[in-house]
C-alpha positions as CSV (number, residue, x, y, z in Angstrom):
1,M,36.6,27.5,-5.3
2,I,35.8,26.4,-8.8
3,A,35.4,28.3,-12.0
4,H,32.1,29.8,-13.0
5,L,29.6,27.3,-14.4
6,Q,28.9,27.0,-18.1
7,P,25.3,27.5,-19.3
8,G,24.5,23.8,-19.6
9,S,21.0,22.5,-20.5
10,P,17.5,22.7,-18.9
11,N,17.1,19.0,-19.6
12,P,17.1,16.6,-17.9
13,L,16.2,18.0,-14.5
14,G,18.4,17.1,-11.6
15,A,22.2,16.5,-11.6
16,S,23.4,14.5,-14.6
17,F,27.0,13.3,-15.1
18,D,27.8,12.8,-18.8
19,G,31.2,11.4,-18.5
20,E,33.0,14.7,-18.7
21,G,31.1,16.9,-16.3
22,T,27.8,17.4,-14.5
23,N,24.8,19.4,-15.6
24,F,22.5,20.9,-13.0
25,A,18.8,21.8,-13.7
26,V,16.1,22.8,-11.2
27,Y,12.6,24.2,-11.5
28,S,11.5,27.5,-9.9
29,A,9.0,29.9,-11.4
30,N,9.3,32.7,-8.8
31,A,13.0,32.7,-7.7
32,R,15.3,35.6,-8.6
33,K,18.4,33.5,-8.3
34,I,19.4,29.9,-7.7
35,E,22.8,29.0,-6.2
36,L,24.5,25.7,-6.5
37,C,26.5,24.9,-3.3
38,L,29.2,22.2,-3.3
39,F,30.5,20.5,-0.2
40,S,33.4,18.5,1.0
41,A,33.3,14.7,0.9
42,D,32.1,14.5,4.4
43,G,29.4,17.2,3.9
44,A,30.7,19.3,6.7
45,R,32.1,22.2,4.8
46,E,30.7,24.2,1.9
47,T,33.6,24.5,-0.6
48,A,31.9,26.6,-3.4
49,R,28.8,28.6,-4.1
50,H,27.9,29.6,-7.7
51,A,24.7,31.0,-9.3
52,L,23.2,28.9,-11.9
53,P,24.0,31.0,-15.0
54,E,21.0,30.4,-17.3
55,R,17.3,30.3,-17.0
56,T,15.2,28.6,-19.7
57,G,11.6,29.3,-19.0
58,H,11.2,28.3,-15.3
59,V,14.2,26.0,-15.3
60,W,17.5,27.2,-13.9
61,H,20.6,25.4,-15.1
62,G,24.4,25.3,-15.4
63,Y,27.2,22.8,-16.2
64,K,30.6,22.2,-14.6
65,P,33.2,20.3,-16.6
66,G,35.1,17.8,-14.6
67,L,32.7,17.6,-11.7
68,P,32.6,13.8,-10.9
69,P,30.0,11.5,-9.4
70,G,30.0,11.4,-5.7
71,T,30.1,15.2,-5.4
72,L,27.8,16.5,-2.6
73,Y,25.7,19.6,-3.3
74,G,22.5,21.5,-2.5
75,Y,20.7,24.6,-3.6
76,R,20.0,28.0,-2.1
77,A,17.1,30.0,-3.6
78,H,16.8,33.8,-3.6
79,G,13.5,35.6,-3.9
80,S,10.8,37.2,-1.9
81,Y,10.2,36.2,1.7
82,A,6.5,37.1,1.9
83,P,4.5,34.2,3.5
84,E,1.4,36.4,3.4
85,R,1.7,36.3,-0.4
86,G,2.8,32.6,-0.5
87,H,6.5,33.1,-1.0
88,R,9.1,31.7,1.4
89,F,12.5,32.1,-0.3
90,N,15.3,32.1,2.2
91,P,18.9,31.5,0.9
92,H,20.1,30.6,4.4
93,K,18.3,27.3,4.0
94,L,20.2,24.6,2.0
95,L,17.7,22.8,-0.2
96,L,17.6,19.2,-1.5
97,D,17.5,18.7,-5.2
98,P,14.0,17.3,-5.9
99,Y,15.6,14.9,-8.4
100,T,18.5,13.6,-6.4
101,R,18.8,9.8,-6.3
102,E,21.1,9.7,-3.3
103,F,21.7,11.5,0.1
104,R,24.6,11.9,2.4
105,G,24.0,12.7,6.0
106,R,20.9,12.8,8.2
107,W,18.1,15.2,8.9
108,S,18.0,17.1,12.2
109,D,15.0,18.7,13.8
110,H,16.9,21.9,14.4
111,P,15.4,25.4,14.5
112,A,17.8,26.4,11.7
113,T,15.8,24.2,9.3
114,R,12.8,26.6,9.7
115,G,12.6,29.6,7.4
116,Y,11.4,31.7,10.3
117,D,12.5,32.4,13.9
118,E,10.6,30.0,16.2
119,N,11.0,32.5,19.1
120,S,9.5,35.4,17.3
121,P,5.9,36.5,18.2
122,Q,5.4,36.8,14.4
123,L,5.9,33.1,14.0
124,D,6.3,32.1,10.4
125,L,6.0,35.7,9.3
126,S,9.4,36.3,10.8
127,Y,12.7,35.5,9.1
128,S,15.6,33.2,10.1
129,A,19.2,34.0,9.0
130,C,20.6,30.8,10.5
131,D,22.3,28.5,8.0
132,S,20.6,25.1,7.9
133,A,23.4,23.3,6.0
134,P,24.9,21.6,9.0
135,H,21.5,20.1,9.9
136,V,20.4,18.6,6.6
137,P,21.8,15.9,4.3
138,K,23.3,16.8,1.0
139,S,22.3,15.7,-2.5
140,V,24.7,13.5,-4.4
141,V,25.8,13.6,-8.0
142,S,25.0,9.9,-8.9
143,D,27.1,7.7,-11.1
144,P,24.8,6.7,-14.0
145,A,26.3,3.2,-13.8
146,L,24.3,2.7,-10.6
147,F,21.0,2.9,-12.5
148,P,21.2,0.8,-15.6
149,A,18.0,-0.1,-17.5
150,A,16.1,-2.7,-15.5
151,A,14.9,-6.0,-16.9
152,P,11.2,-6.6,-17.2
153,G,9.5,-8.2,-14.2
154,P,7.3,-11.3,-14.2
155,G,4.3,-9.6,-15.7
156,N,1.8,-11.6,-13.6
157,G,-1.8,-11.2,-14.7
158,W,-4.3,-9.5,-12.4
159,S,-6.4,-12.7,-12.1
160,E,-3.4,-14.6,-10.7
161,T,-2.4,-11.8,-8.4
162,L,-2.2,-12.2,-4.6
163,I,-0.8,-9.1,-2.9
164,Y,1.2,-9.2,0.3
165,E,1.5,-5.8,2.0
166,A,4.6,-5.4,4.1
167,H,7.0,-3.0,5.7
168,V,10.7,-3.5,4.7
169,K,12.0,-3.4,8.3
170,G,8.9,-4.8,10.1
171,L,8.8,-7.9,7.9
172,T,12.3,-9.0,8.6
173,R,13.5,-7.3,11.8
174,A,12.5,-10.2,14.1
175,H,12.6,-13.1,11.6
176,P,15.0,-15.8,13.0
177,G,15.6,-17.2,9.5
178,V,16.9,-13.9,8.1
179,P,20.6,-13.4,8.7
180,E,21.0,-10.9,11.5
181,A,23.3,-8.6,9.5
182,V,20.5,-8.0,6.9
183,R,17.4,-7.9,9.1
184,G,15.3,-4.8,8.5
185,T,17.0,-4.1,5.2
186,Y,16.3,-4.4,1.5
187,D,18.8,-7.2,1.4
188,G,17.0,-9.1,4.1
189,L,13.6,-8.6,2.4
190,A,14.7,-10.9,-0.4
191,S,16.6,-13.4,1.8
192,E,16.1,-17.1,1.3
193,A,13.9,-17.4,4.4
194,M,11.5,-14.6,3.2
195,L,11.3,-15.9,-0.4
196,E,10.5,-19.4,0.8
197,H,7.8,-18.0,3.1
198,L,6.2,-15.9,0.3
199,L,6.3,-18.6,-2.3
200,A,4.7,-21.1,0.1
201,L,1.9,-18.6,0.5
202,G,1.4,-18.3,-3.2
203,I,2.3,-14.6,-3.1
204,T,2.7,-13.0,-6.6
205,A,3.3,-9.4,-5.6
206,V,4.8,-7.7,-2.5
207,E,3.5,-4.2,-1.8
208,L,6.0,-2.3,0.2
209,L,5.1,0.6,2.5
210,P,6.9,3.8,1.4
211,V,10.6,3.5,0.5
212,H,11.0,7.0,-1.0
213,A,13.4,8.9,1.3
214,F,11.4,10.4,4.2
215,V,11.8,12.5,7.3
216,D,10.8,11.9,10.9
217,E,8.6,14.7,12.1
218,G,9.9,16.8,15.0
219,F,6.9,16.2,17.2
220,L,7.6,12.4,17.0
221,L,11.3,12.8,17.7
222,R,10.6,14.9,20.8
223,K,8.5,11.9,22.1
224,R,11.4,9.5,21.2
225,L,9.3,8.0,18.4
226,S,9.8,8.0,14.6
227,N,7.8,7.9,11.4
228,Y,8.0,4.2,11.1
229,W,5.6,3.8,8.2
230,G,7.3,6.5,6.1
231,Y,4.4,8.4,4.8
232,N,6.4,11.6,5.0
233,S,8.4,11.7,1.7
234,I,11.0,14.3,0.8
235,G,12.8,12.6,-2.1
236,F,10.8,10.9,-4.8
237,F,13.8,9.5,-6.6
238,A,15.9,8.2,-3.7
239,P,15.5,4.9,-1.8
240,E,15.2,5.5,2.0
241,P,18.8,5.0,3.4
242,R,17.7,3.6,6.8
243,Y,16.9,0.3,5.1
244,F,20.3,0.0,3.4
245,G,22.1,-3.2,4.3
246,P,25.7,-4.3,3.5
247,S,25.1,-3.7,-0.2
248,G,23.9,-0.1,0.3
249,L,22.0,1.4,-2.6
250,A,22.7,-1.7,-4.8
251,G,20.8,-3.8,-2.3
252,F,17.5,-2.3,-3.5
253,R,18.0,-3.4,-7.1
254,A,19.3,-6.7,-6.0
255,M,16.2,-7.2,-3.9
256,V,13.9,-6.5,-6.8
257,E,15.9,-8.8,-9.1
258,R,15.6,-11.7,-6.5
259,F,11.9,-11.2,-6.2
260,H,11.6,-11.2,-10.0
261,A,13.6,-14.4,-10.3
262,A,11.1,-16.0,-7.9
263,G,8.2,-14.8,-10.0
264,I,7.1,-12.1,-7.5
265,E,6.4,-8.6,-8.5
266,V,7.3,-5.5,-6.4
267,I,4.7,-2.7,-5.9
268,L,5.6,0.5,-4.1
269,D,3.3,2.5,-1.9
270,V,4.1,6.0,-3.1
271,V,3.2,9.4,-1.4
272,Y,3.0,12.1,-4.0
273,N,0.1,13.9,-2.3
274,H,2.2,15.8,0.2
275,T,5.7,16.2,1.5
276,A,7.6,16.2,4.7
277,E,7.7,20.0,4.9
278,G,4.4,20.0,6.7
279,D,2.3,23.2,7.2
280,H,3.4,26.8,7.5
281,R,5.2,25.9,10.7
282,G,7.3,23.2,9.2
283,P,10.9,23.1,8.0
284,T,12.2,24.4,4.7
285,L,14.0,21.4,3.2
286,C,13.3,21.5,-0.5
287,Y,10.1,22.4,-2.4
288,R,9.1,25.2,0.0
289,G,12.4,26.9,-0.4
290,L,12.6,26.4,-4.2
291,D,9.2,27.8,-4.9
292,N,6.5,27.5,-2.3
293,A,3.7,29.0,-4.4
294,A,4.5,26.7,-7.3
295,Y,4.9,23.3,-5.6
296,Y,2.0,23.5,-3.2
297,R,-1.7,24.3,-3.2
298,L,-2.2,27.4,-1.1
299,L,-5.5,28.7,0.3
300,A,-7.2,31.2,-2.0
301,G,-7.1,34.6,-0.4
302,Q,-4.8,33.3,2.4
303,P,-1.7,32.0,0.7
304,R,0.2,32.0,3.9
305,Y,-1.6,28.7,4.6
306,Y,-1.8,25.4,2.8
307,V,-4.6,23.5,1.4
308,N,-4.6,20.4,3.6
309,D,-6.6,17.8,1.7
310,T,-4.1,15.2,2.9
311,G,-4.3,15.8,6.7
312,C,-0.5,16.1,6.7
313,G,-0.2,19.8,6.6
314,N,0.2,20.5,2.9
315,T,-0.8,19.2,-0.6
316,L,1.4,19.1,-3.6
317,D,0.0,21.0,-6.6
318,V,0.1,18.3,-9.2
319,S,-1.9,20.5,-11.5
320,N,1.3,22.5,-12.0
321,P,3.0,21.1,-15.1
322,F,6.4,20.9,-13.5
323,V,5.2,19.3,-10.3
324,L,3.3,16.8,-12.5
325,R,6.4,16.3,-14.6
326,M,8.3,15.5,-11.4
327,V,5.8,12.9,-10.3
328,M,5.8,11.3,-13.8
329,D,9.6,11.3,-14.0
330,S,9.7,9.7,-10.6
331,L,7.3,6.9,-11.6
332,R,9.2,6.2,-14.8
333,F,12.5,6.1,-13.0
334,W,11.4,3.5,-10.6
335,V,10.1,1.3,-13.4
336,Q,12.9,1.8,-15.9
337,H,15.9,1.8,-13.6
338,M,14.8,0.1,-10.4
339,G,12.6,-2.6,-11.9
340,I,9.4,-1.7,-10.0
341,D,6.2,-3.5,-11.3
342,G,3.5,-1.2,-9.9
343,F,2.4,1.5,-7.6
344,R,-0.2,2.0,-4.9
345,F,-1.0,5.8,-4.8
346,D,-1.5,7.0,-1.2
347,L,-4.5,9.4,-1.0
348,A,-4.9,9.2,-4.8
349,T,-7.8,11.6,-4.8
350,A,-5.5,14.4,-3.9
351,L,-3.5,13.7,-7.1
352,A,-6.6,13.8,-9.2
353,R,-7.7,17.2,-8.0
354,E,-7.9,20.2,-10.3
355,E,-9.1,23.7,-9.3
356,H,-12.7,22.5,-9.4
357,G,-12.0,19.4,-7.4
358,F,-11.6,15.7,-8.2
359,D,-11.5,15.0,-12.0
360,R,-11.1,11.5,-13.3
361,N,-10.1,13.1,-16.6
362,G,-7.7,15.5,-15.0
363,G,-4.0,16.0,-15.8
364,F,-2.4,13.4,-13.5
365,L,-4.8,10.5,-14.4
366,D,-4.6,11.4,-18.1
367,C,-0.8,11.4,-18.0
368,V,-0.6,8.1,-16.3
369,Q,-3.0,6.4,-18.7
370,Q,-1.2,7.6,-21.8
371,D,2.3,6.9,-20.6
372,P,3.9,4.0,-22.5
373,V,6.3,3.2,-19.7
374,L,3.5,2.8,-17.2
375,A,1.2,0.9,-19.6
376,G,2.5,-2.4,-18.3
377,V,2.6,-1.8,-14.6
378,K,0.0,-2.3,-11.9
379,L,-1.7,0.9,-10.7
380,I,-3.6,0.9,-7.4
381,A,-5.4,4.0,-6.0
382,E,-6.3,4.7,-2.4
383,P,-9.5,6.4,-3.5
384,W,-9.9,9.0,-0.9
385,D,-8.5,12.0,0.9
386,I,-9.9,14.3,3.5
387,G,-10.7,17.2,1.2
388,P,-14.2,18.2,0.0
389,G,-15.8,15.3,-1.9
390,G,-12.7,13.2,-1.3
391,Y,-14.2,9.8,-1.1
392,R,-14.1,8.4,-4.7
393,L,-14.3,4.6,-4.5
394,G,-15.0,3.2,-7.9
395,E,-14.4,6.5,-9.7
396,F,-10.9,6.0,-11.0
397,P,-10.4,5.3,-14.7
398,N,-10.0,2.0,-16.4
399,G,-6.6,0.5,-15.8
400,F,-6.6,1.4,-12.1
401,A,-7.4,-1.0,-9.2
402,E,-8.6,0.5,-5.9
403,W,-8.3,-0.3,-2.3
404,N,-11.8,-1.3,-1.3
405,D,-12.5,-0.3,2.3
406,Q,-16.2,-1.2,1.8
407,Y,-15.1,-4.8,1.2
408,R,-13.2,-4.8,4.5
409,D,-16.1,-3.3,6.5
410,A,-18.7,-5.5,5.0
411,V,-16.9,-8.7,5.6
412,R,-16.1,-7.8,9.2
413,K,-19.7,-6.7,9.9
414,Y,-21.0,-10.0,8.5
415,W,-18.9,-12.2,10.7
416,R,-19.5,-10.0,13.7
417,G,-23.2,-10.5,13.2
418,D,-24.4,-7.0,12.3
419,S,-28.0,-6.5,11.0
420,H,-28.3,-6.3,7.2
421,S,-24.7,-7.3,6.9
422,T,-25.4,-10.4,4.8
423,Q,-26.7,-8.3,2.0
424,G,-23.5,-6.2,2.2
425,L,-21.4,-9.3,2.0
426,A,-23.1,-10.6,-1.1
427,A,-22.2,-7.5,-3.1
428,R,-18.6,-7.7,-2.0
429,L,-18.2,-11.4,-2.9
430,L,-18.7,-10.6,-6.5
431,G,-16.1,-7.8,-6.9
432,S,-18.3,-4.9,-5.8
433,A,-19.8,-4.5,-9.2
434,G,-22.0,-1.6,-8.0
435,E,-18.8,0.5,-7.6
436,F,-16.6,-0.9,-10.4
437,D,-18.6,-2.4,-13.2
438,R,-18.5,0.6,-15.5
439,C,-16.4,2.0,-18.4
440,G,-15.0,-1.4,-19.2
441,R,-13.4,-2.0,-15.8
442,R,-12.7,-5.6,-14.7
443,S,-13.5,-7.3,-11.4
444,W,-9.8,-7.2,-10.4
445,A,-10.2,-3.4,-9.9
446,S,-11.5,-4.2,-6.4
447,V,-8.5,-4.8,-4.2
448,N,-10.1,-6.8,-1.4
449,M,-8.6,-6.5,2.1
450,L,-9.5,-7.7,5.5
451,T,-6.7,-5.6,7.1
452,A,-3.9,-3.2,6.0
453,H,-1.0,-1.5,7.7
454,D,-3.5,1.2,8.8
455,G,-5.8,-0.5,11.4
456,F,-6.0,-3.6,13.4
457,T,-4.2,-6.8,12.3
458,L,-6.4,-9.8,11.7
459,A,-5.7,-11.3,15.1
460,D,-6.6,-8.0,16.7
461,V,-9.8,-7.8,14.8
462,T,-10.8,-10.8,16.9
463,R,-9.2,-9.7,20.1
464,Y,-10.2,-6.0,20.6
465,N,-13.3,-4.0,20.5
466,E,-11.4,-0.7,21.2
467,R,-8.2,0.7,19.9
468,H,-5.3,0.7,22.4
469,N,-3.0,3.4,21.1
470,L,-1.6,5.1,24.2
471,A,2.0,4.3,23.2
472,N,1.6,6.7,20.3
473,G,1.6,9.6,22.7
474,E,-1.7,11.1,21.5
475,S,-3.9,10.1,24.5
476,G,-5.3,7.2,22.6
477,A,-7.3,9.6,20.3
478,D,-5.5,8.7,17.1
479,G,-6.4,5.8,14.7
480,H,-9.7,4.6,13.4
481,N,-12.7,4.5,15.7
482,A,-14.9,2.4,13.5
483,N,-13.1,-0.9,13.4
484,F,-16.1,-3.3,13.2
485,S,-14.1,-5.7,15.3
486,D,-15.2,-8.3,17.9
487,N,-13.1,-9.4,20.8
488,C,-15.2,-12.6,21.1
489,G,-16.0,-11.9,24.7
490,V,-12.7,-10.7,26.3
491,E,-10.8,-7.5,25.5
492,G,-7.2,-8.5,24.7
493,P,-5.3,-11.8,25.2
494,S,-7.2,-14.6,26.8
495,D,-6.5,-18.1,28.2
496,D,-10.2,-19.1,28.0
497,P,-10.3,-22.0,25.6
498,A,-13.8,-21.1,24.4
499,V,-12.7,-17.6,23.6
500,C,-9.6,-18.8,21.8
501,R,-11.5,-21.3,19.7
502,R,-14.0,-18.6,18.7
503,R,-11.2,-16.2,17.7
504,M,-9.3,-18.8,15.6
505,R,-12.5,-19.9,13.8
506,R,-13.3,-16.2,13.1
507,Q,-9.9,-15.6,11.6
508,R,-10.3,-18.7,9.4
509,N,-13.7,-17.6,8.2
510,L,-12.5,-14.1,7.4
511,L,-9.5,-15.4,5.5
512,A,-11.6,-17.9,3.6
513,T,-14.0,-15.2,2.6
514,L,-11.1,-13.1,1.3
515,F,-9.7,-15.9,-0.9
516,L,-13.1,-16.9,-2.3
517,S,-14.1,-13.4,-3.3
518,Q,-13.9,-12.0,-6.9
519,G,-11.4,-9.2,-7.1
520,T,-7.7,-9.0,-6.1
521,P,-7.0,-10.2,-2.6
522,M,-4.5,-8.4,-0.4
523,L,-3.0,-10.0,2.7
524,L,-1.4,-8.0,5.4
525,G,2.0,-9.3,6.3
526,G,1.8,-11.3,9.5
527,D,-1.9,-12.0,9.4
528,E,-1.0,-15.5,8.1
529,I,0.7,-16.3,11.5
530,G,-1.7,-14.4,13.8
531,N,0.5,-11.4,14.4
532,S,-0.8,-9.0,16.9
533,Q,0.0,-5.3,17.6
534,D,-1.6,-5.5,21.1
535,G,-4.6,-3.5,19.9
536,N,-2.7,-0.6,18.4
537,N,-4.6,0.2,15.2
538,N,-2.3,3.1,14.2
539,A,1.3,1.8,14.7
540,Y,2.7,4.5,12.4
541,C,5.3,5.6,14.9
542,Q,6.1,2.2,16.5
543,D,9.5,1.1,15.2
544,N,9.7,-1.5,17.8
545,P,8.3,-5.0,18.5
546,T,4.7,-3.5,18.3
547,G,5.2,-2.6,14.7
548,W,7.5,-5.6,13.8
549,I,6.0,-9.0,12.9
550,D,6.5,-11.4,15.7
551,W,7.8,-14.5,13.9
552,A,8.8,-16.2,17.1
553,G,5.2,-16.1,18.3
554,A,3.8,-17.5,15.0
555,G,0.3,-18.6,15.5
556,A,-0.2,-16.3,18.5
557,G,-3.6,-15.3,17.0
558,A,-4.8,-18.6,18.6
559,D,-3.7,-17.1,21.9
560,A,-0.7,-19.4,22.5
561,D,-2.5,-22.7,21.7
562,A,-4.9,-22.1,24.6
563,D,-7.5,-24.2,22.8
564,G,-6.1,-27.3,24.4
565,G,-7.4,-29.3,21.5
566,A,-11.0,-28.9,22.7
567,D,-12.1,-27.9,19.2
568,A,-11.2,-29.9,16.2
569,G,-11.2,-26.8,14.0
570,V,-8.7,-24.8,16.0
571,G,-5.7,-27.1,16.3
572,A,-4.7,-26.6,12.6
573,D,-1.9,-24.2,12.0
574,L,-3.1,-20.8,10.6
575,L,-0.1,-20.5,8.2
576,A,-0.9,-23.9,6.7
577,F,-4.5,-22.9,6.4
578,V,-3.6,-19.7,4.4
579,Q,-1.3,-21.7,2.2
580,G,-4.2,-24.1,1.4
581,L,-6.5,-21.2,0.6
582,A,-3.9,-19.8,-1.8
583,R,-3.6,-23.1,-3.5
584,F,-7.3,-23.5,-3.9
585,R,-7.7,-20.0,-5.3
586,A,-4.9,-20.6,-7.8
587,A,-6.5,-23.9,-8.9
588,H,-10.0,-22.6,-9.4
589,P,-10.6,-19.8,-12.0
590,A,-14.2,-19.6,-10.9
591,V,-13.2,-17.6,-7.8
592,R,-10.9,-15.2,-9.6
593,Q,-12.6,-14.2,-12.8
594,T,-11.8,-11.0,-14.5
595,V,-15.3,-10.1,-15.5
596,F,-18.3,-9.4,-13.3
597,L,-20.9,-12.0,-12.7
598,H,-24.5,-11.0,-13.0
599,G,-26.4,-14.2,-13.4
600,A,-26.4,-14.1,-17.2
601,L,-27.2,-17.3,-19.0
602,R,-24.2,-19.1,-20.5
603,E,-24.3,-19.9,-24.1
604,A,-22.6,-23.3,-23.6
605,D,-25.2,-24.8,-21.2
606,G,-27.9,-22.2,-20.6
607,K,-27.0,-22.0,-16.9
608,P,-26.5,-18.7,-15.1
609,D,-22.9,-17.8,-14.2
610,V,-23.8,-17.2,-10.6
611,E,-26.7,-18.4,-8.4
612,W,-27.7,-17.4,-4.9
613,H,-29.8,-19.6,-2.6
614,A,-30.5,-20.1,1.1
615,P,-28.6,-23.2,2.3
616,D,-31.9,-25.1,2.4
617,G,-32.3,-24.6,-1.3
618,N,-35.0,-22.0,-1.1
619,A,-34.9,-18.4,-2.4
620,L,-33.0,-16.0,-0.2
621,Q,-35.0,-13.5,1.8
622,W,-32.9,-10.5,0.9
623,R,-35.1,-8.1,2.9
624,D,-34.6,-10.0,6.2
625,P,-32.3,-7.9,8.4
626,G,-31.3,-11.0,10.3
627,L,-30.3,-13.0,7.3
628,S,-27.2,-14.9,8.4
629,R,-26.7,-17.8,5.9
630,L,-26.3,-17.9,2.2
631,S,-25.0,-20.2,-0.5
632,L,-23.3,-19.1,-3.7
633,L,-22.8,-21.1,-6.9
634,L,-20.0,-19.8,-9.2
635,R,-19.6,-20.9,-12.8
636,G,-17.4,-19.5,-15.6
637,S,-18.8,-16.1,-16.8
638,A,-21.3,-16.0,-19.7
639,E,-19.3,-13.0,-21.0
640,T,-16.1,-15.0,-21.8
641,A,-15.2,-15.9,-25.3
642,A,-15.9,-19.5,-24.5
643,G,-19.4,-18.6,-23.3
644,G,-18.9,-20.4,-20.1
645,S,-17.8,-23.7,-21.5
646,D,-15.2,-24.3,-18.8
647,G,-16.1,-27.1,-16.3
648,D,-15.0,-25.3,-13.2
649,A,-17.8,-24.6,-10.7
650,V,-17.5,-23.8,-7.0
651,F,-20.4,-23.9,-4.4
652,I,-19.8,-22.0,-1.2
653,V,-21.9,-21.9,1.9
654,F,-21.5,-19.1,4.5
655,N,-22.9,-19.7,7.9
656,R,-22.2,-17.3,10.7
657,D,-24.8,-18.9,13.1
658,D,-23.4,-20.9,16.0
659,E,-25.7,-23.7,15.0
660,G,-25.1,-26.0,12.0
661,A,-27.4,-26.5,9.1
662,E,-28.3,-28.9,6.3
663,A,-27.3,-27.5,2.9
664,V,-29.0,-28.6,-0.3
665,L,-26.4,-28.9,-3.0
666,P,-27.1,-28.0,-6.7
667,E,-27.7,-30.7,-9.2
668,P,-24.1,-31.7,-10.2
669,G,-25.0,-33.1,-13.7
670,P,-24.6,-36.5,-15.2
671,G,-21.6,-38.5,-14.1
672,R,-20.5,-35.8,-11.6
673,C,-20.7,-35.1,-7.9
674,W,-19.9,-32.5,-5.4
675,V,-16.9,-32.9,-3.1
676,R,-16.2,-30.9,0.1
677,R,-12.9,-29.2,-0.5
678,I,-12.8,-26.5,2.3
679,D,-14.4,-26.6,5.7
680,T,-13.1,-24.0,8.2
681,A,-14.7,-25.9,11.1
682,A,-12.7,-29.1,10.4
683,A,-9.4,-30.1,11.9
684,D,-8.0,-30.5,8.4
685,A,-9.8,-27.8,6.5
686,F,-8.7,-29.2,3.1
687,A,-9.2,-32.9,3.7
688,S,-10.4,-34.6,0.5
689,A,-13.7,-36.3,0.8
690,A,-15.9,-38.7,-1.1
691,C,-18.8,-37.6,-3.2
692,T,-21.6,-36.0,-1.2
693,G,-25.2,-36.7,-1.7
694,A,-28.0,-34.2,-2.4
695,S,-27.3,-32.4,0.8
696,A,-24.4,-31.9,3.3
697,R,-24.1,-31.0,6.9
698,I,-22.6,-27.5,7.4
699,A,-21.1,-26.6,10.7
700,G,-21.9,-23.6,12.7
701,S,-19.7,-20.5,12.2
702,S,-18.1,-21.8,9.1
703,V,-17.3,-21.4,5.4
704,T,-17.7,-24.6,3.4
705,V,-16.7,-25.1,-0.2
706,F,-17.6,-27.8,-2.7
707,T,-16.3,-28.4,-6.2
708,L,-17.3,-30.8,-8.9
709,A,-15.6,-34.1,-9.6
710,A,-16.3,-37.1,-11.8
711,A,-18.5,-39.5,-9.8
712,G,-16.4,-42.2,-8.2
713,S,-13.1,-40.3,-8.7
714,A,-13.2,-38.1,-5.6
715,S,-10.6,-38.6,-3.0
């Protein structure tokens, strides 16, 4: 046993070693007593239990001289156990410190982790006196030396940003170039093989699926599955240990530093909208036991139950000042001490909810916008949740980018051949101005994606009309039903050369559209090599080859080279094609402008900054539901300081018809000519060509791009 704790300080929250001892501070508005429990080095034995001696406002705190880093601990909270009133205090449940930066031990789906007796007919209204300590990990008093101030990252501008969404384990687990000892780890993520691959792709930011410590749900474990994606956070300050390599915790910071040295930023997908404690039947691991009514949104009039705007059982109450403080402290920690360059907020609408609903001027969004630490990082919202009025695309404040699902759907519909889809494509090619061009927002606010972790891979968009999710154990009913995909004639893999040619061409056309669109492109890891998940569009629980990128089968999106060379446009390697697209985008500012283009006349030459035509040079028939071809001329914006004086211009022709067409090219100007730079139907999509004349032949089912050159200099 140790001596009683000294009063200590309410700040900072968490366990803080000052060189002479450790201060403990934890928030609970409704507890009657909070106990600090200390454990043996192996976590198996509780060695001491002491009440935190002081309460300042709603923060309980105490200080123990001489208590060193590495000490294992947890909390027990005393108070009313009255679920019907929203209170679920149960001191028999050992609780994680919400601010802990490290864990020791593993979670177990044991009945003792529930605050109630699972066998009682009263269900969660009953009370469990079983001690949960043997079945949960312990918090760790961290050594401050592990978390020094991080150096600034590359600071890449939005107009140069190309995002690569990836899973820490899935990206490297099957990569033959990554040393076997570090595959699936933070160390392996920044290995030489991965850095070479990302740099060759022109990637400027890696967006990682959740790395905050998370828990596997019991229903998955009982099916011998796990929460592979990690959208089930429990610790907002601790990196998930299952991705530790030989370097342990230090491997995370080393990974970030290696990315930064290569000029690549690191963005984290963060889940502050709910926690792993689930609904009223879930375990008591942390927040529920510390103060259920303060940390969570509870149903008005029925506080036994949780507001479930997230679809995950509960919703954190970010309108509570201390819950908001926890989220803000977490964000600042990852920037200041782990070197993170940005965040993608999962179900961000839930974070922006006040009592009256979504509020773009609410507490969370106001805090983020005014915070000086977050002023220089990238902020990306997933602009929806499943609550009332939850879909909010384009409604987040200036400074935020947003995942644009309407871009994804519009591009897929166009290349699938849907009626009226050409009109939808046109709006998305220019940054979705109808949604984002307000309040000073820039065109980069639209994060354009063809695919993401949630849904089909790009190869599967061209292989499957239906989801094939039986392996998830939910009778195939989970995952998106509206995929706007096209199997090109055969469901699943095919050895028909015609089907394989069509699929590869479709992938090329989709990718070219992505890289030529205004906004911020996001590439799903593996799409550049044709990775497939065998039609599973919700691989959240597939920690196996289904969810891992198949590097050995690189190019499998072409169905194992089944084209047999029958089509000149299919034999090219998909990876090389994506690399070429990235180089083109980087070289041509006209396709990655920061302001929206509306056809305004440029001061420099009196020409509009964007022009639309039918490929034959006539006006587009926008009301035609079957419109399938269009051409787009991009110039520097009239709104730039130079008034559009730059010489970059890009002419793009989209043709989804199987038949080719003759395209009339714009007047190039004196001493200049148009040169074909990209042709998705050509064997070498980027083969340089001589100057074209007044028109050019456009292949069927293709994207063709021309740029200006000095007459006689094209090559």
